[in-house]
PDB file of N, CA, C and O in Angstrom:
ATOM      1  N   MET A   1     178.904 187.632  -7.290  1.00  0.00           N
ATOM      2  CA  MET A   1     179.595 186.349  -7.267  1.00  0.00           C
ATOM      3  C   MET A   1     178.580 185.239  -7.537  1.00  0.00           C
ATOM      4  O   MET A   1     177.579 185.135  -6.828  1.00  0.00           O
ATOM      5  N   PRO A   2     178.824 184.423  -8.536  1.00  0.00           N
ATOM      6  CA  PRO A   2     177.886 183.342  -8.842  1.00  0.00           C
ATOM      7  C   PRO A   2     177.883 182.265  -7.754  1.00  0.00           C
ATOM      8  O   PRO A   2     178.897 182.031  -7.096  1.00  0.00           O
ATOM      9  N   ASP A   3     176.752 181.628  -7.579  1.00  0.00           N
ATOM     10  CA  ASP A   3     176.614 180.545  -6.600  1.00  0.00           C
ATOM     11  C   ASP A   3     177.076 179.238  -7.251  1.00  0.00           C
ATOM     12  O   ASP A   3     176.325 178.597  -7.985  1.00  0.00           O
ATOM     13  N   ILE A   4     178.305 178.863  -6.974  1.00  0.00           N
ATOM     14  CA  ILE A   4     178.928 177.697  -7.613  1.00  0.00           C
ATOM     15  C   ILE A   4     178.163 176.413  -7.304  1.00  0.00           C
ATOM     16  O   ILE A   4     178.021 175.560  -8.181  1.00  0.00           O
ATOM     17  N   ASP A   5     177.671 176.258  -6.083  1.00  0.00           N
ATOM     18  CA  ASP A   5     176.922 175.041  -5.742  1.00  0.00           C
ATOM     19  C   ASP A   5     175.665 174.920  -6.600  1.00  0.00           C
ATOM     20  O   ASP A   5     175.353 173.833  -7.087  1.00  0.00           O
ATOM     21  N   LYS A   6     174.950 176.013  -6.787  1.00  0.00           N
ATOM     22  CA  LYS A   6     173.730 175.984  -7.618  1.00  0.00           C
ATOM     23  C   LYS A   6     174.071 175.752  -9.087  1.00  0.00           C
ATOM     24  O   LYS A   6     173.345 175.051  -9.790  1.00  0.00           O
ATOM     25  N   ILE A   7     175.164 176.335  -9.546  1.00  0.00           N
ATOM     26  CA  ILE A   7     175.596 176.139 -10.930  1.00  0.00           C
ATOM     27  C   ILE A   7     175.929 174.667 -11.171  1.00  0.00           C
ATOM     28  O   ILE A   7     175.471 174.075 -12.149  1.00  0.00           O
ATOM     29  N   ASN A   8     176.729 174.077 -10.275  1.00  0.00           N
ATOM     30  CA  ASN A   8     177.078 172.665 -10.412  1.00  0.00           C
ATOM     31  C   ASN A   8     175.833 171.779 -10.351  1.00  0.00           C
ATOM     32  O   ASN A   8     175.698 170.845 -11.142  1.00  0.00           O
ATOM     33  N   ALA A   9     174.931 172.066  -9.421  1.00  0.00           N
ATOM     34  CA  ALA A   9     173.707 171.273  -9.284  1.00  0.00           C
ATOM     35  C   ALA A   9     172.853 171.367 -10.540  1.00  0.00           C
ATOM     36  O   ALA A   9     172.293 170.362 -10.978  1.00  0.00           O
ATOM     37  N   CYS A  10     172.744 172.546 -11.121  1.00  0.00           N
ATOM     38  CA  CYS A  10     171.949 172.733 -12.334  1.00  0.00           C
ATOM     39  C   CYS A  10     172.512 171.918 -13.497  1.00  0.00           C
ATOM     40  O   CYS A  10     171.773 171.225 -14.195  1.00  0.00           O
ATOM     41  N   ILE A  11     173.815 172.006 -13.696  1.00  0.00           N
ATOM     42  CA  ILE A  11     174.443 171.266 -14.799  1.00  0.00           C
ATOM     43  C   ILE A  11     174.249 169.772 -14.609  1.00  0.00           C
ATOM     44  O   ILE A  11     173.855 169.071 -15.542  1.00  0.00           O
ATOM     45  N   GLN A  12     174.522 169.279 -13.406  1.00  0.00           N
ATOM     46  CA  GLN A  12     174.390 167.839 -13.152  1.00  0.00           C
ATOM     47  C   GLN A  12     172.940 167.380 -13.275  1.00  0.00           C
ATOM     48  O   GLN A  12     172.681 166.277 -13.756  1.00  0.00           O
ATOM     49  N   SER A  13     172.005 168.201 -12.852  1.00  0.00           N
ATOM     50  CA  SER A  13     170.583 167.868 -12.988  1.00  0.00           C
ATOM     51  C   SER A  13     170.183 167.744 -14.456  1.00  0.00           C
ATOM     52  O   SER A  13     169.474 166.812 -14.833  1.00  0.00           O
ATOM     53  N   HIS A  14     170.635 168.677 -15.274  1.00  0.00           N
ATOM     54  CA  HIS A  14     170.344 168.615 -16.709  1.00  0.00           C
ATOM     55  C   HIS A  14     170.949 167.353 -17.330  1.00  0.00           C
ATOM     56  O   HIS A  14     170.298 166.676 -18.126  1.00  0.00           O
ATOM     57  N   LEU A  15     172.180 167.045 -16.968  1.00  0.00           N
ATOM     58  CA  LEU A  15     172.827 165.850 -17.520  1.00  0.00           C
ATOM     59  C   LEU A  15     172.053 164.588 -17.143  1.00  0.00           C
ATOM     60  O   LEU A  15     171.821 163.722 -17.987  1.00  0.00           O
ATOM     61  N   ARG A  16     171.653 164.484 -15.871  1.00  0.00           N
ATOM     62  CA  ARG A  16     170.904 163.303 -15.427  1.00  0.00           C
ATOM     63  C   ARG A  16     169.546 163.209 -16.128  1.00  0.00           C
ATOM     64  O   ARG A  16     169.163 162.138 -16.599  1.00  0.00           O
ATOM     65  N   SER A  17     168.828 164.317 -16.197  1.00  0.00           N
ATOM     66  CA  SER A  17     167.486 164.288 -16.794  1.00  0.00           C
ATOM     67  C   SER A  17     167.529 163.978 -18.284  1.00  0.00           C
ATOM     68  O   SER A  17     166.563 163.449 -18.834  1.00  0.00           O
ATOM     69  N   ARG A  18     168.622 164.298 -18.933  1.00  0.00           N
ATOM     70  CA  ARG A  18     168.778 164.019 -20.363  1.00  0.00           C
ATOM     71  C   ARG A  18     169.505 162.700 -20.627  1.00  0.00           C
ATOM     72  O   ARG A  18     169.715 162.314 -21.777  1.00  0.00           O
ATOM     73  N   HIS A  19     169.884 162.020 -19.552  1.00  0.00           N
ATOM     74  CA  HIS A  19     170.622 160.754 -19.649  1.00  0.00           C
ATOM     75  C   HIS A  19     171.896 160.918 -20.476  1.00  0.00           C
ATOM     76  O   HIS A  19     172.252 160.058 -21.282  1.00  0.00           O
ATOM     77  N   GLU A  20     172.564 162.039 -20.256  1.00  0.00           N
ATOM     78  CA  GLU A  20     173.802 162.346 -20.976  1.00  0.00           C
ATOM     79  C   GLU A  20     174.993 162.153 -20.049  1.00  0.00           C
ATOM     80  O   GLU A  20     174.888 162.349 -18.838  1.00  0.00           O
ATOM     81  N   ARG A  21     176.125 161.767 -20.628  1.00  0.00           N
ATOM     82  CA  ARG A  21     177.355 161.604 -19.849  1.00  0.00           C
ATOM     83  C   ARG A  21     178.152 162.899 -19.780  1.00  0.00           C
ATOM     84  O   ARG A  21     178.905 163.119 -18.831  1.00  0.00           O
ATOM     85  N   SER A  22     177.987 163.760 -20.787  1.00  0.00           N
ATOM     86  CA  SER A  22     178.733 165.019 -20.803  1.00  0.00           C
ATOM     87  C   SER A  22     177.989 166.055 -21.641  1.00  0.00           C
ATOM     88  O   SER A  22     177.042 165.751 -22.366  1.00  0.00           O
ATOM     89  N   VAL A  23     178.465 167.293 -21.508  1.00  0.00           N
ATOM     90  CA  VAL A  23     177.877 168.400 -22.252  1.00  0.00           C
ATOM     91  C   VAL A  23     179.001 169.364 -22.630  1.00  0.00           C
ATOM     92  O   VAL A  23     179.957 169.542 -21.875  1.00  0.00           O
ATOM     93  N   ARG A  24     178.880 169.979 -23.798  1.00  0.00           N
ATOM     94  CA  ARG A  24     179.820 171.025 -24.185  1.00  0.00           C
ATOM     95  C   ARG A  24     179.577 172.236 -23.299  1.00  0.00           C
ATOM     96  O   ARG A  24     178.438 172.521 -22.928  1.00  0.00           O
ATOM     97  N   ALA A  25     180.631 172.939 -22.964  1.00  0.00           N
ATOM     98  CA  ALA A  25     180.513 174.098 -22.081  1.00  0.00           C
ATOM     99  C   ALA A  25     179.553 175.139 -22.639  1.00  0.00           C
ATOM    100  O   ALA A  25     178.801 175.751 -21.880  1.00  0.00           O
ATOM    101  N   VAL A  26     179.566 175.348 -23.928  1.00  0.00           N
ATOM    102  CA  VAL A  26     178.690 176.363 -24.524  1.00  0.00           C
ATOM    103  C   VAL A  26     177.218 175.990 -24.335  1.00  0.00           C
ATOM    104  O   VAL A  26     176.377 176.872 -24.162  1.00  0.00           O
ATOM    105  N   ASP A  27     176.901 174.702 -24.366  1.00  0.00           N
ATOM    106  CA  ASP A  27     175.521 174.269 -24.146  1.00  0.00           C
ATOM    107  C   ASP A  27     175.143 174.390 -22.670  1.00  0.00           C
ATOM    108  O   ASP A  27     174.033 174.811 -22.345  1.00  0.00           O
ATOM    109  N   ALA A  28     176.056 174.027 -21.786  1.00  0.00           N
ATOM    110  CA  ALA A  28     175.805 174.170 -20.353  1.00  0.00           C
ATOM    111  C   ALA A  28     175.626 175.643 -19.994  1.00  0.00           C
ATOM    112  O   ALA A  28     174.812 175.980 -19.134  1.00  0.00           O
ATOM    113  N   ALA A  29     176.382 176.515 -20.649  1.00  0.00           N
ATOM    114  CA  ALA A  29     176.243 177.951 -20.399  1.00  0.00           C
ATOM    115  C   ALA A  29     174.839 178.431 -20.764  1.00  0.00           C
ATOM    116  O   ALA A  29     174.283 179.299 -20.090  1.00  0.00           O
ATOM    117  N   ARG A  30     174.281 177.880 -21.804  1.00  0.00           N
ATOM    118  CA  ARG A  30     172.914 178.233 -22.205  1.00  0.00           C
ATOM    119  C   ARG A  30     171.918 177.802 -21.131  1.00  0.00           C
ATOM    120  O   ARG A  30     170.995 178.549 -20.809  1.00  0.00           O
ATOM    121  N   TRP A  31     172.100 176.592 -20.571  1.00  0.00           N
ATOM    122  CA  TRP A  31     171.223 176.112 -19.496  1.00  0.00           C
ATOM    123  C   TRP A  31     171.289 177.065 -18.302  1.00  0.00           C
ATOM    124  O   TRP A  31     170.265 177.426 -17.722  1.00  0.00           O
ATOM    125  N   LEU A  32     172.510 177.466 -17.947  1.00  0.00           N
ATOM    126  CA  LEU A  32     172.695 178.324 -16.780  1.00  0.00           C
ATOM    127  C   LEU A  32     172.084 179.708 -17.000  1.00  0.00           C
ATOM    128  O   LEU A  32     171.509 180.293 -16.082  1.00  0.00           O
ATOM    129  N   ASP A  33     172.210 180.219 -18.209  1.00  0.00           N
ATOM    130  CA  ASP A  33     171.618 181.510 -18.532  1.00  0.00           C
ATOM    131  C   ASP A  33     170.093 181.432 -18.445  1.00  0.00           C
ATOM    132  O   ASP A  33     169.451 182.323 -17.888  1.00  0.00           O
ATOM    133  N   GLN A  34     169.522 180.370 -18.996  1.00  0.00           N
ATOM    134  CA  GLN A  34     168.066 180.189 -18.956  1.00  0.00           C
ATOM    135  C   GLN A  34     167.562 180.029 -17.524  1.00  0.00           C
ATOM    136  O   GLN A  34     166.450 180.451 -17.206  1.00  0.00           O
ATOM    137  N   ALA A  35     168.368 179.427 -16.666  1.00  0.00           N
ATOM    138  CA  ALA A  35     167.984 179.230 -15.273  1.00  0.00           C
ATOM    139  C   ALA A  35     168.228 180.485 -14.434  1.00  0.00           C
ATOM    140  O   ALA A  35     167.841 180.535 -13.267  1.00  0.00           O
ATOM    141  N   GLY A  36     168.866 181.494 -15.021  1.00  0.00           N
ATOM    142  CA  GLY A  36     169.152 182.724 -14.295  1.00  0.00           C
ATOM    143  C   GLY A  36     170.301 182.612 -13.306  1.00  0.00           C
ATOM    144  O   GLY A  36     170.413 183.421 -12.385  1.00  0.00           O
ATOM    145  N   LEU A  37     171.154 181.609 -13.494  1.00  0.00           N
ATOM    146  CA  LEU A  37     172.260 181.378 -12.557  1.00  0.00           C
ATOM    147  C   LEU A  37     173.574 182.011 -12.999  1.00  0.00           C
ATOM    148  O   LEU A  37     174.396 182.384 -12.162  1.00  0.00           O
ATOM    149  N   LEU A  38     173.775 182.131 -14.299  1.00  0.00           N
ATOM    150  CA  LEU A  38     175.015 182.707 -14.817  1.00  0.00           C
ATOM    151  C   LEU A  38     174.715 183.325 -16.179  1.00  0.00           C
ATOM    152  O   LEU A  38     174.479 182.616 -17.157  1.00  0.00           O
ATOM    153  N   LYS A  39     174.727 184.642 -16.227  1.00  0.00           N
ATOM    154  CA  LYS A  39     174.439 185.352 -17.473  1.00  0.00           C
ATOM    155  C   LYS A  39     175.507 185.025 -18.503  1.00  0.00           C
ATOM    156  O   LYS A  39     176.700 185.159 -18.234  1.00  0.00           O
ATOM    157  N   ASP A  40     175.077 184.595 -19.681  1.00  0.00           N
ATOM    158  CA  ASP A  40     176.015 184.264 -20.750  1.00  0.00           C
ATOM    159  C   ASP A  40     176.393 185.530 -21.515  1.00  0.00           C
ATOM    160  O   ASP A  40     175.714 186.553 -21.428  1.00  0.00           O
ATOM    161  N   SER A  41     177.469 185.441 -22.249  1.00  0.00           N
ATOM    162  CA  SER A  41     177.939 186.546 -23.074  1.00  0.00           C
ATOM    163  C   SER A  41     177.294 186.457 -24.453  1.00  0.00           C
ATOM    164  O   SER A  41     177.277 185.386 -25.061  1.00  0.00           O
ATOM    165  N   ASN A  42     176.765 187.571 -24.952  1.00  0.00           N
ATOM    166  CA  ASN A  42     176.176 187.586 -26.296  1.00  0.00           C
ATOM    167  C   ASN A  42     177.242 187.506 -27.376  1.00  0.00           C
ATOM    168  O   ASN A  42     177.018 186.913 -28.431  1.00  0.00           O
ATOM    169  N   THR A  43     178.387 188.094 -27.121  1.00  0.00           N
ATOM    170  CA  THR A  43     179.439 188.141 -28.133  1.00  0.00           C
ATOM    171  C   THR A  43     180.374 186.937 -28.087  1.00  0.00           C
ATOM    172  O   THR A  43     180.974 186.569 -29.097  1.00  0.00           O
ATOM    173  N   ARG A  44     180.495 186.327 -26.912  1.00  0.00           N
ATOM    174  CA  ARG A  44     181.370 185.159 -26.755  1.00  0.00           C
ATOM    175  C   ARG A  44     180.645 184.091 -25.948  1.00  0.00           C
ATOM    176  O   ARG A  44     180.923 183.917 -24.762  1.00  0.00           O
ATOM    177  N   PRO A  45     179.711 183.367 -26.584  1.00  0.00           N
ATOM    178  CA  PRO A  45     178.918 182.369 -25.848  1.00  0.00           C
ATOM    179  C   PRO A  45     179.795 181.399 -25.061  1.00  0.00           C
ATOM    180  O   PRO A  45     180.783 180.867 -25.567  1.00  0.00           O
ATOM    181  N   GLY A  46     179.400 181.188 -23.808  1.00  0.00           N
ATOM    182  CA  GLY A  46     180.108 180.264 -22.938  1.00  0.00           C
ATOM    183  C   GLY A  46     181.245 180.886 -22.154  1.00  0.00           C
ATOM    184  O   GLY A  46     181.805 180.229 -21.276  1.00  0.00           O
ATOM    185  N   LYS A  47     181.608 182.130 -22.436  1.00  0.00           N
ATOM    186  CA  LYS A  47     182.766 182.771 -21.799  1.00  0.00           C
ATOM    187  C   LYS A  47     182.676 182.820 -20.273  1.00  0.00           C
ATOM    188  O   LYS A  47     183.643 182.447 -19.610  1.00  0.00           O
ATOM    189  N   PRO A  48     181.558 183.262 -19.682  1.00  0.00           N
ATOM    190  CA  PRO A  48     181.510 183.299 -18.210  1.00  0.00           C
ATOM    191  C   PRO A  48     181.695 181.917 -17.574  1.00  0.00           C
ATOM    192  O   PRO A  48     182.318 181.795 -16.519  1.00  0.00           O
ATOM    193  N   LEU A  49     181.159 180.887 -18.212  1.00  0.00           N
ATOM    194  CA  LEU A  49     181.345 179.532 -17.688  1.00  0.00           C
ATOM    195  C   LEU A  49     182.786 179.078 -17.881  1.00  0.00           C
ATOM    196  O   LEU A  49     183.340 178.419 -17.002  1.00  0.00           O
ATOM    197  N   ARG A  50     183.401 179.411 -19.002  1.00  0.00           N
ATOM    198  CA  ARG A  50     184.800 179.024 -19.224  1.00  0.00           C
ATOM    199  C   ARG A  50     185.722 179.633 -18.167  1.00  0.00           C
ATOM    200  O   ARG A  50     186.715 179.017 -17.781  1.00  0.00           O
ATOM    201  N   VAL A  51     185.401 180.828 -17.702  1.00  0.00           N
ATOM    202  CA  VAL A  51     186.194 181.441 -16.633  1.00  0.00           C
ATOM    203  C   VAL A  51     186.158 180.546 -15.391  1.00  0.00           C
ATOM    204  O   VAL A  51     187.183 180.321 -14.748  1.00  0.00           O
ATOM    205  N   LEU A  52     184.971 180.042 -15.065  1.00  0.00           N
ATOM    206  CA  LEU A  52     184.838 179.144 -13.911  1.00  0.00           C
ATOM    207  C   LEU A  52     185.520 177.803 -14.168  1.00  0.00           C
ATOM    208  O   LEU A  52     186.085 177.209 -13.250  1.00  0.00           O
ATOM    209  N   LEU A  53     185.469 177.328 -15.403  1.00  0.00           N
ATOM    210  CA  LEU A  53     186.140 176.072 -15.745  1.00  0.00           C
ATOM    211  C   LEU A  53     187.651 176.217 -15.594  1.00  0.00           C
ATOM    212  O   LEU A  53     188.306 175.334 -15.040  1.00  0.00           O
ATOM    213  N   ARG A  54     188.198 177.305 -16.073  1.00  0.00           N
ATOM    214  CA  ARG A  54     189.651 177.531 -15.939  1.00  0.00           C
ATOM    215  C   ARG A  54     190.078 177.594 -14.480  1.00  0.00           C
ATOM    216  O   ARG A  54     191.190 177.198 -14.131  1.00  0.00           O
ATOM    217  N   ALA A  55     189.188 178.093 -13.635  1.00  0.00           N
ATOM    218  CA  ALA A  55     189.481 178.177 -12.197  1.00  0.00           C
ATOM    219  C   ALA A  55     189.202 176.852 -11.486  1.00  0.00           C
ATOM    220  O   ALA A  55     189.386 176.744 -10.273  1.00  0.00           O
ATOM    221  N   LYS A  56     188.760 175.849 -12.242  1.00  0.00           N
ATOM    222  CA  LYS A  56     188.465 174.510 -11.718  1.00  0.00           C
ATOM    223  C   LYS A  56     187.381 174.535 -10.647  1.00  0.00           C
ATOM    224  O   LYS A  56     187.458 173.804  -9.660  1.00  0.00           O
ATOM    225  N   ARG A  57     186.370 175.381 -10.848  1.00  0.00           N
ATOM    226  CA  ARG A  57     185.267 175.530  -9.902  1.00  0.00           C
ATOM    227  C   ARG A  57     184.065 174.670 -10.273  1.00  0.00           C
ATOM    228  O   ARG A  57     183.126 174.546  -9.487  1.00  0.00           O
ATOM    229  N   ILE A  58     184.087 174.069 -11.476  1.00  0.00           N
ATOM    230  CA  ILE A  58     182.945 173.307 -11.970  1.00  0.00           C
ATOM    231  C   ILE A  58     183.237 171.813 -11.859  1.00  0.00           C
ATOM    232  O   ILE A  58     184.280 171.339 -12.310  1.00  0.00           O
ATOM    233  N   ASP A  59     182.308 171.081 -11.258  1.00  0.00           N
ATOM    234  CA  ASP A  59     182.458 169.628 -11.102  1.00  0.00           C
ATOM    235  C   ASP A  59     182.441 168.946 -12.468  1.00  0.00           C
ATOM    236  O   ASP A  59     181.643 169.293 -13.339  1.00  0.00           O
ATOM    237  N   GLY A  60     183.327 167.979 -12.638  1.00  0.00           N
ATOM    238  CA  GLY A  60     183.329 167.160 -13.849  1.00  0.00           C
ATOM    239  C   GLY A  60     183.944 167.832 -15.058  1.00  0.00           C
ATOM    240  O   GLY A  60     183.724 167.385 -16.184  1.00  0.00           O
ATOM    241  N   TRP A  61     184.706 168.887 -14.859  1.00  0.00           N
ATOM    242  CA  TRP A  61     185.285 169.606 -16.006  1.00  0.00           C
ATOM    243  C   TRP A  61     186.368 168.789 -16.687  1.00  0.00           C
ATOM    244  O   TRP A  61     187.047 167.980 -16.054  1.00  0.00           O
ATOM    245  N   ARG A  62     186.519 169.011 -17.980  1.00  0.00           N
ATOM    246  CA  ARG A  62     187.653 168.467 -18.732  1.00  0.00           C
ATOM    247  C   ARG A  62     187.836 169.301 -19.987  1.00  0.00           C
ATOM    248  O   ARG A  62     186.914 169.974 -20.448  1.00  0.00           O
ATOM    249  N   LYS A  63     189.028 169.244 -20.522  1.00  0.00           N
ATOM    250  CA  LYS A  63     189.359 169.974 -21.736  1.00  0.00           C
ATOM    251  C   LYS A  63     189.954 168.984 -22.720  1.00  0.00           C
ATOM    252  O   LYS A  63     190.833 168.198 -22.368  1.00  0.00           O
ATOM    253  N   GLU A  64     189.474 169.023 -23.952  1.00  0.00           N
ATOM    254  CA  GLU A  64     189.973 168.121 -24.988  1.00  0.00           C
ATOM    255  C   GLU A  64     190.731 168.901 -26.040  1.00  0.00           C
ATOM    256  O   GLU A  64     190.381 170.034 -26.373  1.00  0.00           O
ATOM    257  N   SER A  65     191.762 168.285 -26.550  1.00  0.00           N
ATOM    258  CA  SER A  65     192.586 168.868 -27.608  1.00  0.00           C
ATOM    259  C   SER A  65     193.086 170.257 -27.246  1.00  0.00           C
ATOM    260  O   SER A  65     193.315 171.095 -28.118  1.00  0.00           O
ATOM    261  N   ASP A  66     193.253 170.489 -25.958  1.00  0.00           N
ATOM    262  CA  ASP A  66     193.726 171.770 -25.443  1.00  0.00           C
ATOM    263  C   ASP A  66     192.898 172.943 -25.964  1.00  0.00           C
ATOM    264  O   ASP A  66     193.384 174.070 -26.067  1.00  0.00           O
ATOM    265  N   ARG A  67     191.617 172.649 -26.293  1.00  0.00           N
ATOM    266  CA  ARG A  67     190.777 173.695 -26.860  1.00  0.00           C
ATOM    267  C   ARG A  67     189.325 173.637 -26.403  1.00  0.00           C
ATOM    268  O   ARG A  67     188.754 174.674 -26.068  1.00  0.00           O
ATOM    269  N   TRP A  68     188.719 172.471 -26.379  1.00  0.00           N
ATOM    270  CA  TRP A  68     187.283 172.327 -26.146  1.00  0.00           C
ATOM    271  C   TRP A  68     187.003 171.945 -24.713  1.00  0.00           C
ATOM    272  O   TRP A  68     187.581 170.986 -24.202  1.00  0.00           O
ATOM    273  N   TRP A  69     186.113 172.690 -24.049  1.00  0.00           N
ATOM    274  CA  TRP A  69     185.718 172.420 -22.675  1.00  0.00           C
ATOM    275  C   TRP A  69     184.446 171.579 -22.656  1.00  0.00           C
ATOM    276  O   TRP A  69     183.508 171.818 -23.417  1.00  0.00           O
ATOM    277  N   PHE A  70     184.441 170.587 -21.764  1.00  0.00           N
ATOM    278  CA  PHE A  70     183.278 169.726 -21.542  1.00  0.00           C
ATOM    279  C   PHE A  70     183.049 169.600 -20.036  1.00  0.00           C
ATOM    280  O   PHE A  70     183.945 169.835 -19.226  1.00  0.00           O
ATOM    281  N   ILE A  71     181.831 169.225 -19.694  1.00  0.00           N
ATOM    282  CA  ILE A  71     181.502 168.943 -18.302  1.00  0.00           C
ATOM    283  C   ILE A  71     180.884 167.560 -18.283  1.00  0.00           C
ATOM    284  O   ILE A  71     179.894 167.306 -18.969  1.00  0.00           O
ATOM    285  N   ASP A  72     181.467 166.663 -17.497  1.00  0.00           N
ATOM    286  CA  ASP A  72     180.984 165.283 -17.386  1.00  0.00           C
ATOM    287  C   ASP A  72     180.037 165.133 -16.205  1.00  0.00           C
ATOM    288  O   ASP A  72     180.123 165.868 -15.222  1.00  0.00           O
ATOM    289  N   ARG A  73     179.153 164.187 -16.318  1.00  0.00           N
ATOM    290  CA  ARG A  73     178.271 163.859 -15.186  1.00  0.00           C
ATOM    291  C   ARG A  73     179.108 163.182 -14.118  1.00  0.00           C
ATOM    292  O   ARG A  73     179.909 162.294 -14.409  1.00  0.00           O
ATOM    293  N   VAL A  74     178.916 163.608 -12.886  1.00  0.00           N
ATOM    294  CA  VAL A  74     179.686 163.024 -11.779  1.00  0.00           C
ATOM    295  C   VAL A  74     178.776 162.266 -10.847  1.00  0.00           C
ATOM    296  O   VAL A  74     179.239 161.703  -9.855  1.00  0.00           O
TER     297      VAL A  74
END
């Protein structure tokens, strides 16, 4: 079971350090994989994070055009 608090903290930390307001889920998934917090899928990049986004477990989540997932800085 992934540590949701650490995942949320990692994403928000990256957003703050980069002075960004939001990030695409696929890019955030790469950050999490590099940090060893959530292994990404080689065949479907961002899939493990999208599962958490659909479950509304990630802070600052949003979906645009009923297709693209983003995470906003909170």
